[in-house]
C-alpha positions as CSV (number, residue, x, y, z in Angstrom):
1,X,-199.7,159.2,-13.4
2,X,-201.6,162.3,-14.2
3,X,-202.2,163.1,-10.5
4,X,-198.5,162.7,-9.9
5,X,-197.5,165.1,-12.7
6,X,-200.0,167.7,-11.4
7,X,-198.7,167.3,-7.8
8,X,-195.1,167.8,-8.8
9,X,-195.8,170.8,-11.0
10,X,-197.8,172.4,-8.2
11,X,-195.1,171.7,-5.6
12,X,-192.3,173.2,-7.7
13,X,-194.3,176.3,-8.6
14,X,-195.2,176.9,-4.9
15,X,-191.5,176.5,-4.0
16,X,-190.4,179.0,-6.6
17,X,-192.9,181.6,-5.6
18,X,-192.8,181.1,-1.8
19,X,-189.1,180.5,-1.4
20,X,-189.6,177.0,0.1
21,X,-186.6,174.8,-0.1
22,X,-187.5,171.7,-2.1
23,X,-184.0,170.3,-2.6
24,X,-180.3,171.0,-2.6
25,X,-179.1,173.8,-4.9
26,X,-176.7,173.1,-7.7
27,X,-174.8,176.4,-7.6
28,X,-175.2,178.0,-4.1
29,X,-174.6,181.7,-4.0
30,X,-172.8,183.8,-1.4
31,X,-169.5,183.7,0.4
32,X,-166.8,181.1,-0.2
33,X,-163.3,181.2,1.2
34,X,-161.2,178.4,-0.3
35,X,-159.4,180.4,-3.0
36,X,-155.8,179.2,-2.9
37,X,-153.1,181.9,-2.1
38,X,-149.5,181.8,-1.2
39,X,-149.5,181.6,2.6
40,X,-145.8,181.2,3.3
41,X,-143.5,182.6,0.7
42,X,-139.9,183.3,2.0
43,X,-139.3,185.8,-0.8
44,X,-136.0,186.9,-2.2
45,X,-133.0,187.2,0.1
46,X,-133.3,190.3,2.3
47,X,-137.0,190.7,1.7
48,X,-138.4,188.9,4.8
49,X,-141.2,186.4,4.8
50,X,-144.8,186.8,3.6
51,X,-148.3,185.6,4.3
52,X,-151.7,185.8,2.6
53,X,-155.4,185.3,3.2
54,X,-158.8,185.6,1.5
55,X,-160.8,188.4,3.0
56,X,-164.0,187.8,1.1
57,X,-165.5,186.5,-2.1
58,X,-168.9,186.9,-3.8
59,X,-170.6,184.9,-6.5
60,X,-173.3,186.2,-8.9
61,X,-175.2,184.4,-11.6
62,X,-176.2,186.0,-14.9
63,X,-178.9,185.6,-17.5
64,X,-178.3,187.4,-20.8
65,X,-175.9,189.8,-18.9
66,X,-178.3,190.5,-16.1
67,X,-177.7,189.4,-12.5
68,X,-180.2,186.8,-11.3
69,X,-180.3,184.9,-8.0
70,X,-178.1,181.8,-8.0
71,X,-180.8,179.9,-6.1
72,X,-184.5,180.2,-6.0
73,X,-186.7,178.1,-3.9
74,X,-183.9,175.7,-3.3
75,X,-183.3,175.2,-7.0
76,X,-179.8,176.1,-8.5
77,X,-179.2,178.2,-11.6
78,X,-178.2,176.3,-14.7
79,X,-176.7,178.7,-17.2
80,X,-176.4,176.2,-20.1
81,X,-180.2,175.6,-19.9
82,X,-181.2,179.1,-18.7
83,X,-183.3,177.8,-15.9
84,X,-183.4,176.8,-12.2
85,X,-183.0,173.1,-11.8
86,X,-183.0,170.4,-9.2
87,X,-183.2,166.6,-9.1
88,X,-186.5,164.9,-8.6
89,X,-187.3,161.3,-7.5
90,X,-186.7,158.5,-10.0
91,X,-190.5,157.7,-10.3
92,X,-191.2,161.4,-11.1
93,X,-188.7,161.4,-13.9
94,X,-190.2,158.2,-15.4
95,X,-193.7,159.7,-15.1
96,X,-192.7,162.7,-17.3
97,X,-189.8,161.3,-19.4
98,X,-190.3,157.6,-19.5
99,X,-187.5,155.2,-18.7
100,X,-184.0,156.5,-18.5
101,X,-182.1,156.0,-21.8
102,X,-179.1,154.7,-20.0
103,X,-177.8,154.0,-16.4
104,X,-176.4,156.8,-14.3
105,X,-178.7,159.6,-15.5
106,X,-180.5,161.7,-13.0
107,X,-184.1,163.1,-13.6
108,X,-184.3,166.9,-13.2
109,X,-187.0,169.5,-13.2
110,X,-186.2,172.9,-14.9
111,X,-188.0,176.2,-14.3
112,X,-187.3,178.7,-17.0
113,X,-186.8,182.5,-16.5
114,X,-189.1,185.0,-18.2
115,X,-188.5,188.6,-17.4
116,X,-187.1,187.7,-14.0
117,X,-190.0,185.5,-12.9
118,X,-190.3,181.7,-13.1
119,X,-191.3,180.4,-16.5
120,X,-192.6,177.1,-17.8
121,X,-191.4,173.8,-16.3
122,X,-189.6,171.1,-18.2
123,X,-188.0,167.8,-17.3
124,X,-184.8,166.3,-18.5
125,X,-182.3,163.5,-17.8
126,X,-179.0,164.9,-16.6
127,X,-175.6,163.2,-16.7
128,X,-173.7,164.3,-13.6
129,X,-170.4,163.2,-15.1
130,X,-170.6,165.8,-17.9
131,X,-172.4,168.6,-16.0
132,X,-170.9,172.1,-16.4
133,X,-168.1,172.9,-13.9
134,X,-168.8,175.2,-10.9
135,X,-167.7,178.6,-12.1
136,X,-166.6,179.7,-8.6
137,X,-164.2,176.7,-8.4
138,X,-162.9,177.3,-11.9
139,X,-162.3,180.9,-10.9
140,X,-160.1,179.6,-8.0
141,X,-158.0,177.7,-10.6
142,X,-157.6,180.9,-12.6
143,X,-156.5,182.8,-9.5
144,X,-154.1,180.1,-8.6
145,X,-152.5,180.3,-12.1
146,X,-151.6,184.0,-11.5
147,X,-149.3,183.0,-8.6
148,X,-149.8,186.4,-6.9
149,X,-147.1,187.5,-4.4
150,X,-146.7,190.2,-1.8
151,X,-144.5,193.1,-2.8
152,X,-140.7,193.1,-2.2
153,X,-140.1,195.8,0.4
154,X,-137.9,198.7,-0.4
155,X,-137.0,201.0,2.4
156,X,-134.5,203.8,3.2
157,X,-133.0,203.3,5.7
158,X,-132.8,199.6,4.7
159,X,-134.4,196.8,6.5
160,X,-132.3,194.6,8.7
161,X,-133.0,191.7,6.4
162,X,-131.4,193.6,3.5
163,X,-128.6,195.1,5.6
164,X,-128.0,193.9,9.1
165,X,-126.1,197.0,10.0
166,X,-128.6,199.5,8.7
167,X,-130.5,201.9,11.0
168,X,-132.6,205.0,10.8
169,X,-132.8,208.0,13.0
170,X,-135.6,209.4,15.2
171,X,-137.1,212.5,13.4
172,X,-135.8,211.5,10.0
173,X,-138.0,210.7,7.0
174,X,-138.1,207.0,6.1
175,X,-139.0,206.1,2.5
176,X,-141.1,203.1,1.7
177,X,-141.7,201.5,-1.7
178,X,-142.3,198.4,-3.8
179,X,-139.0,197.2,-5.2
180,X,-140.8,195.5,-8.1
181,X,-143.8,196.5,-10.1
182,X,-144.2,193.1,-11.8
183,X,-147.7,192.0,-12.6
184,X,-147.8,189.2,-10.0
185,X,-147.0,191.7,-7.2
186,X,-149.0,194.7,-8.3
187,X,-151.2,193.8,-11.3
188,X,-153.2,194.1,-13.4
189,X,-152.8,190.4,-14.3
190,X,-155.2,188.0,-15.9
191,X,-155.5,184.3,-16.2
192,X,-158.1,181.8,-17.7
193,X,-159.0,178.4,-16.4
194,X,-160.8,175.9,-18.6
195,X,-162.7,172.6,-18.2
196,X,-163.7,171.1,-21.5
197,X,-165.5,173.8,-23.5
198,X,-166.1,176.0,-20.4
199,X,-163.8,178.7,-19.2
200,X,-163.6,181.4,-16.5
201,X,-161.3,184.4,-16.8
202,X,-160.0,186.4,-13.7
203,X,-158.3,189.7,-13.6
204,X,-156.4,190.9,-10.4
205,X,-155.1,194.3,-9.4
206,X,-153.9,196.0,-6.2
207,X,-156.4,198.5,-4.9
208,X,-154.5,199.5,-1.7
209,X,-151.0,199.2,-0.1
210,X,-151.0,199.5,3.7
211,X,-147.9,199.6,5.9
212,X,-147.9,198.5,9.5
213,X,-145.0,200.4,11.2
214,X,-144.8,198.1,14.2
215,X,-145.8,200.7,16.7
216,X,-149.6,200.8,16.1
217,X,-149.3,203.3,13.2
218,X,-150.4,202.5,9.7
219,X,-149.6,204.2,6.4
220,X,-151.8,203.8,3.3
221,X,-150.2,204.5,-0.1
222,X,-151.6,204.6,-3.5
223,X,-148.2,204.6,-5.1
224,X,-144.5,204.5,-4.1
225,X,-141.3,206.2,-5.1
226,X,-137.8,204.6,-4.7
227,X,-135.2,206.6,-2.9
228,X,-132.3,207.1,-5.3
229,X,-128.7,208.3,-4.8
230,X,-129.6,212.0,-5.4
231,X,-132.0,211.9,-2.5
232,X,-129.9,211.3,0.6
233,X,-130.9,214.1,2.9
234,X,-133.8,214.3,5.3
235,X,-136.2,214.8,2.4
236,X,-139.8,213.5,2.7
237,X,-141.0,210.9,0.2
238,X,-143.5,212.4,-2.2
239,X,-145.7,209.3,-2.2
240,X,-145.1,206.9,0.7
241,X,-143.1,207.4,3.9
242,X,-143.0,207.6,7.7
243,X,-141.1,209.2,10.6
244,X,-140.4,207.5,13.9
245,X,-140.5,209.5,17.1
246,X,-138.9,206.8,19.3
247,X,-135.9,204.6,19.0
248,X,-136.3,200.9,18.8
249,X,-136.4,197.8,16.6
250,X,-139.7,197.6,14.8
251,X,-141.4,194.7,12.9
252,X,-143.0,196.3,9.9
253,X,-145.2,194.8,7.2
254,X,-146.6,195.8,3.8
255,X,-150.0,194.4,2.8
256,X,-151.3,194.6,-0.7
257,X,-155.1,194.4,-1.0
258,X,-156.1,192.7,-4.2
259,X,-159.4,192.8,-6.0
260,X,-160.0,189.9,-8.4
261,X,-162.9,190.2,-10.8
262,X,-163.9,187.0,-12.7
263,X,-166.6,185.9,-15.0
264,X,-167.7,182.8,-17.1
265,X,-170.2,180.0,-17.4
266,X,-173.1,182.4,-16.7
267,X,-171.6,183.7,-13.5
268,X,-169.4,186.5,-12.2
269,X,-167.7,187.3,-8.9
270,X,-165.3,189.4,-7.0
271,X,-162.6,188.0,-4.7
272,X,-160.5,190.0,-2.2
273,X,-157.0,188.8,-1.3
274,X,-154.5,190.3,1.2
275,X,-150.8,189.5,0.7
276,X,-148.3,190.7,3.3
277,X,-144.5,191.0,3.4
278,X,-142.7,191.3,6.7
279,X,-139.4,193.0,7.6
280,X,-137.6,194.6,10.5
281,X,-136.1,198.1,10.9
282,X,-133.9,199.6,13.6
283,X,-134.3,203.3,14.6
284,X,-131.6,205.0,16.7
285,X,-131.3,208.6,17.9
286,X,-128.4,211.0,17.8
287,X,-126.7,211.4,21.2
288,X,-125.5,214.9,21.9
289,X,-122.5,215.0,24.1
290,X,-121.5,218.3,25.8
291,X,-118.3,219.0,27.7
292,X,-117.4,221.8,30.0
293,X,-113.9,223.2,29.2
294,X,-111.9,224.2,32.3
């Protein structure tokens, strides 16, 4: 058995230092895109439909607050043991640990971290049924609990969804705004998902609001101002507006770009979401009629 122990230790050390994959990782790092979002939300009457998508997400693992690779040499980071671990063959586990204390346990090898480099090796029996949850998946549950929504479009002139008879004029200032500043439409908003004694907390906020005016033009706004009754002339919005140069019916949309920061179970990450509300506006032009008096 001594030669087997020596061979296993040598193989694992070589894998850690040379980056050779010796098994499947427990917590793979990098992009993932299965965060649930509201894809089809009809919204309130007069607001138009909405859509959403995940534009990117990144997972990082931490050791005493410092970021460490989530995988090393094919081994996955195990926060609760502060090491990189992977399963080993049953005979290897028995060589180091003896017989399994009960059925269903999996023999694992664990490489500790000392100052950012691989530390001493240890072996243990792992119970897959009580293993810590994947922090990235738990983060998805926290994001789902927030029930994030696209903004409710406010516009002057009004959208056709809000007022079928509304129209704007060529050369006149249109005002654009978010009709509600609730946390699920603008943030910041936080939620925590738990699994047993483990938890992950996520906080979401809007970092950009972009309007697609339906003619190829886009308007980016950091904030919005509603148009009230005392602002009925051709006054320009102080924060978010647009002016059409041609008549027509335009399909517009407002996209909120969300940044979601989450952390827990020795990992942290950032997820980007895009939630979009759609609407329609009509733009007319004043017809000047001249007559020649006899």
